[in-house]
C-alpha positions as CSV (number, residue, x, y, z in Angstrom):
1,M,-26.3,8.5,21.5
2,V,-24.8,7.4,18.1
3,K,-24.0,3.7,18.3
4,L,-22.3,3.3,14.9
5,S,-20.5,5.7,12.6
6,V,-20.1,4.5,9.0
7,I,-17.4,6.3,7.1
8,V,-17.8,6.3,3.3
9,P,-15.3,8.2,1.1
10,F,-16.4,8.9,-2.5
11,Y,-14.3,10.1,-5.4
12,N,-15.6,10.1,-9.0
13,V,-17.9,7.0,-8.5
14,Q,-21.1,8.2,-10.2
15,Q,-21.5,4.8,-11.9
16,Y,-21.4,2.9,-8.6
17,A,-22.5,5.3,-5.9
18,P,-26.3,4.6,-6.4
19,D,-25.8,0.9,-5.6
20,T,-23.7,1.9,-2.5
21,L,-26.3,4.3,-1.3
22,K,-29.2,1.8,-1.9
23,S,-27.4,-0.8,0.2
24,L,-26.9,1.8,3.0
25,R,-30.6,2.5,3.0
26,A,-31.1,-1.2,3.8
27,N,-28.7,-0.8,6.8
28,T,-30.2,2.2,8.6
29,R,-31.0,2.4,12.3
30,E,-31.9,5.5,14.3
31,D,-28.7,5.3,16.3
32,F,-26.5,5.0,13.1
33,E,-24.8,7.8,11.3
34,F,-23.3,7.8,7.8
35,I,-20.4,10.1,7.1
36,F,-20.0,10.8,3.4
37,V,-16.7,12.3,2.5
38,D,-16.6,13.6,-1.0
39,D,-12.9,13.8,-1.9
40,C,-13.4,16.7,-4.4
41,S,-15.2,14.6,-7.1
42,T,-15.3,16.1,-10.6
43,D,-18.2,14.0,-12.0
44,E,-21.8,13.7,-10.9
45,T,-20.9,12.2,-7.5
46,P,-21.6,15.4,-5.5
47,D,-25.1,15.7,-6.9
48,I,-25.8,12.0,-6.1
49,L,-24.7,12.6,-2.6
50,A,-26.7,15.7,-2.2
51,R,-29.8,13.8,-3.1
52,A,-28.9,11.0,-0.7
53,E,-28.4,13.4,2.1
54,R,-32.1,14.4,1.8
55,E,-33.3,10.8,1.5
56,L,-31.2,8.9,4.0
57,A,-31.5,9.5,7.7
58,G,-28.3,10.1,9.7
59,V,-26.1,11.5,6.9
60,V,-23.2,13.8,7.7
61,H,-21.9,15.2,4.3
62,V,-18.4,16.6,4.1
63,R,-16.8,17.8,0.8
64,H,-13.0,18.3,0.4
65,K,-11.9,21.3,-1.6
66,K,-8.9,19.4,-2.7
67,N,-8.4,15.7,-3.5
68,G,-6.4,14.2,-0.7
69,G,-6.7,10.4,-1.3
70,L,-8.4,7.6,0.5
71,A,-6.4,7.8,3.7
72,T,-7.0,11.5,4.2
73,A,-10.8,11.1,3.4
74,R,-11.1,8.3,6.0
75,N,-9.3,10.5,8.5
76,T,-11.8,13.3,7.9
77,G,-14.6,10.8,8.6
78,I,-13.0,9.5,11.8
79,D,-12.6,13.1,13.1
80,K,-16.3,13.7,12.4
81,A,-17.5,10.4,13.9
82,R,-19.5,10.4,17.1
83,G,-20.3,6.7,17.4
84,E,-19.3,4.3,20.1
85,Y,-18.2,2.0,17.2
86,L,-16.8,2.9,13.7
87,T,-16.7,1.1,10.4
88,F,-15.8,1.9,6.8
89,L,-17.2,1.3,3.3
90,D,-15.7,2.5,0.0
91,G,-18.0,4.5,-2.3
92,D,-18.0,1.8,-5.1
93,D,-18.8,-1.2,-2.9
94,W,-22.1,-2.3,-1.4
95,L,-23.6,-4.2,1.5
96,A,-26.1,-7.0,2.2
97,P,-29.3,-5.8,3.9
98,D,-29.0,-5.6,7.7
99,Y,-25.3,-6.3,7.6
100,F,-24.3,-3.4,10.0
101,P,-26.8,-4.4,12.7
102,R,-25.4,-7.9,12.7
103,L,-21.8,-6.7,12.6
104,L,-22.5,-4.4,15.6
105,A,-24.1,-7.3,17.5
106,A,-21.0,-9.4,16.9
107,I,-18.6,-6.9,18.5
108,E,-20.9,-6.1,21.4
109,E,-21.2,-9.8,22.2
110,L,-17.5,-10.3,22.0
111,G,-16.5,-7.1,23.8
112,C,-13.1,-6.7,22.0
113,D,-11.3,-3.8,20.4
114,F,-12.0,-4.8,16.9
115,V,-13.6,-7.5,14.8
116,R,-12.6,-8.7,11.3
117,T,-15.0,-10.2,8.8
118,D,-14.8,-12.1,5.5
119,H,-16.1,-10.5,2.3
120,V,-17.4,-11.2,-1.2
121,V,-15.1,-10.3,-4.1
122,C,-17.1,-9.2,-7.2
123,T,-15.2,-9.1,-10.5
124,A,-17.7,-8.4,-13.3
125,K,-20.4,-11.1,-12.7
126,A,-18.1,-13.5,-10.9
127,R,-18.3,-13.9,-7.1
128,S,-15.8,-15.4,-4.7
129,I,-15.4,-15.3,-0.9
130,A,-12.2,-13.9,0.7
131,R,-11.6,-15.2,4.2
132,V,-9.7,-13.6,7.0
133,P,-6.6,-15.8,7.3
134,Q,-7.4,-16.6,10.9
135,G,-8.6,-20.1,11.8
136,R,-10.1,-19.4,15.2
137,R,-13.5,-17.8,14.8
138,G,-15.8,-16.1,17.3
139,V,-13.2,-16.0,20.1
140,V,-11.3,-13.1,21.5
141,L,-7.6,-13.2,20.7
142,N,-4.5,-11.1,21.2
143,P,-3.9,-9.2,17.9
144,R,-0.1,-9.4,18.3
145,D,-0.3,-13.2,18.4
146,A,-2.0,-13.1,14.9
147,I,0.9,-11.4,13.1
148,L,3.0,-14.5,12.7
149,P,4.1,-16.9,11.2
150,A,6.3,-15.0,8.7
151,D,6.0,-17.5,5.9
152,R,2.2,-17.8,5.8
153,S,-0.7,-15.3,5.2
154,T,-1.9,-13.9,8.4
155,S,-4.3,-11.3,9.7
156,V,-1.9,-8.4,8.9
157,D,-2.0,-9.4,5.2
158,Y,-5.8,-9.0,5.2
159,A,-5.6,-5.2,5.1
160,Y,-9.1,-4.2,4.3
161,A,-10.4,-1.5,6.7
162,W,-14.0,-2.0,5.6
163,A,-13.9,-5.7,6.5
164,G,-14.5,-5.1,10.2
165,I,-15.8,-2.8,13.0
166,Y,-13.8,-0.9,15.6
167,H,-14.4,0.4,19.1
168,R,-14.0,4.1,19.8
169,R,-11.3,3.5,22.3
170,L,-9.0,2.7,19.4
171,V,-9.6,6.3,18.2
172,D,-8.8,7.6,21.6
173,R,-5.6,5.7,21.7
174,G,-4.5,7.0,18.3
175,L,-4.7,3.6,16.6
176,L,-7.5,4.1,14.0
177,H,-6.2,7.0,11.9
178,F,-4.4,6.4,8.6
179,T,-1.2,7.9,7.4
180,D,-2.3,11.1,5.9
181,G,-1.7,11.5,2.1
182,L,-1.1,7.8,1.2
183,R,-2.7,7.1,-2.1
184,T,-2.3,3.4,-2.1
185,A,-1.4,0.7,0.5
186,E,-2.9,3.0,3.1
187,D,-4.3,0.0,5.0
188,R,-0.9,-1.6,5.5
189,P,0.7,0.6,8.2
190,W,-2.8,0.8,9.7
191,I,-3.4,-2.9,10.1
192,W,0.1,-3.5,11.4
193,K,-0.4,-0.8,14.1
194,L,-3.7,-2.3,15.1
195,H,-2.2,-5.7,15.5
196,R,0.9,-4.5,17.4
197,E,-0.9,-2.1,19.8
198,A,-4.5,-3.0,20.2
199,E,-5.4,-5.3,23.1
200,S,-8.0,-7.7,21.7
201,F,-9.7,-8.7,18.4
202,A,-11.8,-11.5,17.0
203,T,-12.7,-12.9,13.6
204,V,-16.3,-13.8,12.6
205,G,-17.7,-15.6,9.6
206,L,-20.1,-12.8,8.7
207,L,-20.6,-12.1,5.0
208,G,-22.1,-8.8,4.0
209,V,-19.5,-6.6,2.2
210,F,-19.4,-6.8,-1.5
211,Y,-16.0,-5.6,-2.8
212,R,-16.1,-4.4,-6.4
213,R,-12.8,-5.4,-8.0
214,G,-11.5,-4.3,-11.4
215,V,-13.0,-0.8,-11.4
216,A,-11.3,1.2,-14.1
217,S,-10.8,4.3,-11.9
218,S,-9.3,2.3,-9.1
219,L,-5.6,2.9,-8.3
220,T,-5.0,-0.9,-8.5
221,Q,-5.9,-0.6,-12.2
222,I,-3.9,2.6,-12.9
223,G,-0.1,2.5,-13.4
224,D,0.7,6.0,-12.4
225,V,3.0,7.4,-9.7
226,R,0.4,7.1,-7.0
227,Q,0.9,3.4,-7.0
228,L,4.4,4.0,-5.6
229,D,3.1,5.1,-2.3
230,F,3.4,1.4,-1.3
231,I,7.0,2.2,-0.7
232,R,6.3,4.9,1.8
233,A,3.6,2.7,3.4
234,F,5.9,-0.2,3.9
235,D,8.8,2.0,5.0
236,Q,6.6,3.0,7.8
237,V,5.7,-0.6,8.7
238,I,9.4,-1.5,8.8
239,E,10.4,1.6,10.9
240,E,7.6,1.1,13.4
241,T,8.1,-2.6,13.7
242,A,11.9,-2.2,14.2
243,A,11.0,-0.1,17.2
244,D,8.7,-2.7,18.7
245,R,9.7,-4.8,21.7
246,D,9.4,-7.9,19.6
247,A,11.2,-6.5,16.6
248,D,13.4,-9.6,16.3
249,K,10.4,-11.8,15.9
250,L,8.2,-9.5,13.8
251,L,10.7,-7.9,11.3
252,P,11.0,-11.0,9.2
253,K,7.3,-10.9,8.5
254,A,7.3,-7.2,7.7
255,V,10.4,-7.5,5.4
256,R,9.0,-10.6,3.7
257,T,5.7,-8.8,3.0
258,Y,7.4,-5.7,1.7
259,C,9.6,-7.8,-0.6
260,A,6.6,-9.7,-1.9
261,I,4.6,-6.6,-2.8
262,M,7.7,-5.0,-4.4
263,A,8.3,-8.1,-6.5
264,H,4.7,-8.1,-7.6
265,H,4.9,-4.6,-8.9
266,L,8.3,-5.2,-10.6
267,G,6.8,-8.3,-12.2
268,S,4.1,-6.3,-13.9
269,I,6.2,-3.2,-14.5
270,E,5.0,-3.0,-18.1
271,R,1.7,-1.6,-16.9
272,F,3.4,1.5,-15.6
273,E,4.2,4.6,-17.6
274,P,7.9,4.6,-18.6
275,A,8.9,7.4,-16.2
276,V,7.0,5.7,-13.3
277,A,8.6,2.3,-14.1
278,R,12.1,3.9,-13.9
279,K,11.1,5.5,-10.6
280,L,9.8,2.2,-9.3
281,R,13.1,0.6,-9.9
282,S,15.2,3.3,-8.3
283,L,12.9,3.7,-5.3
284,S,12.8,-0.1,-4.8
285,S,16.6,-0.3,-5.0
286,A,16.9,2.4,-2.3
287,A,14.2,0.8,-0.2
288,L,16.1,-2.6,-0.2
289,K,19.2,-0.8,1.0
290,R,17.2,0.7,3.9
291,M,15.9,-2.6,5.2
292,P,17.7,-4.5,7.9
293,Q,20.2,-6.3,5.7
294,D,20.6,-9.4,7.8
295,V,16.8,-9.9,7.8
296,L,16.6,-9.1,4.1
297,A,19.2,-11.7,3.2
298,E,17.3,-14.4,5.1
299,V,14.0,-13.4,3.5
300,M,15.5,-13.5,0.0
301,D,17.0,-16.9,0.6
302,S,13.6,-18.2,1.4
303,M,11.8,-16.7,-1.6
304,D,11.3,-18.4,-4.9
305,P,14.3,-18.0,-7.2
306,Q,12.7,-15.8,-9.8
307,R,11.5,-13.1,-7.4
308,A,14.7,-13.3,-5.3
309,S,16.8,-12.8,-8.4
310,R,14.8,-9.8,-9.4
311,L,15.3,-8.2,-6.0
312,R,19.0,-9.1,-5.7
313,R,19.7,-7.3,-9.0
314,L,18.0,-4.2,-7.6
315,R,19.8,-4.5,-4.3
316,R,23.1,-4.4,-6.2
317,R,22.1,-1.4,-8.3
318,P,23.9,1.9,-7.5
319,T,21.6,4.4,-5.8
320,S,22.0,8.1,-5.9
321,A,21.7,10.3,-2.8
322,R,18.8,12.0,-4.4
323,T,16.9,8.7,-4.7
324,V,17.6,7.7,-1.1
325,A,16.3,11.0,0.1
326,A,13.1,10.6,-2.0
């Protein structure tokens, strides 16, 4: 029986994939499988993965004929996974030796639906630790109780799928798949759904994932239209949260987070191509009009004046029917 399925999407990461694969070799076990999803890479990544398939035990190698993005690649891996537990790694990140066995031991001891972990942020040669914003460690909690408060960073803001491990029952309940086709912010609807609908989770102070930040090919570094998928991602968060039994309590958090991300992108709009910048403004204006207006007004009143002013201007901007439909 496969105990752990590790899902690793790769796309044009020839420079970093060897480090990723080397770290996986230091995390093997006879009951582990490694599902490599090559999302139609056009560089040397396919050759690197073909060699790794011969050298690393437990590899399942899948190649997409068309690039579908990270969410779609992860879903392919989930559908292929046979393990009792699942976890993720991105193709340009790496692990400490024996991290996965320790992560598996943590969730088996706690017996919960999912476990979240801290990680190491790597920017060039600099290293820093990113902590799960949850004070209680090593105890099983109700995920719903960790969504609030609205005005502080909480577990739903720590939206890194690879910073944790997940029991197969979440797949069976339809809670682990990502929204197909999202190119960015794919973790946001996913983490909100987990916290609203899963039954139990825990946070542990286990460091072992090294997150490579500032990669030139990363979407967070590229100002093209794919970045605008955050709007579709957060529209989904708002829609699903509005249908929740605790919508009156949870919507202020969802709207506040949406506005903060929107203001962030608008505040660095110069990095976008001109046509994309115009689309960002128009789509953001339409999105503000779709939000629950009473909740939005309260959220903007509580934001800092600069960001609130930026959003209020967009909120007043006329929006065409075509933009609203987009």
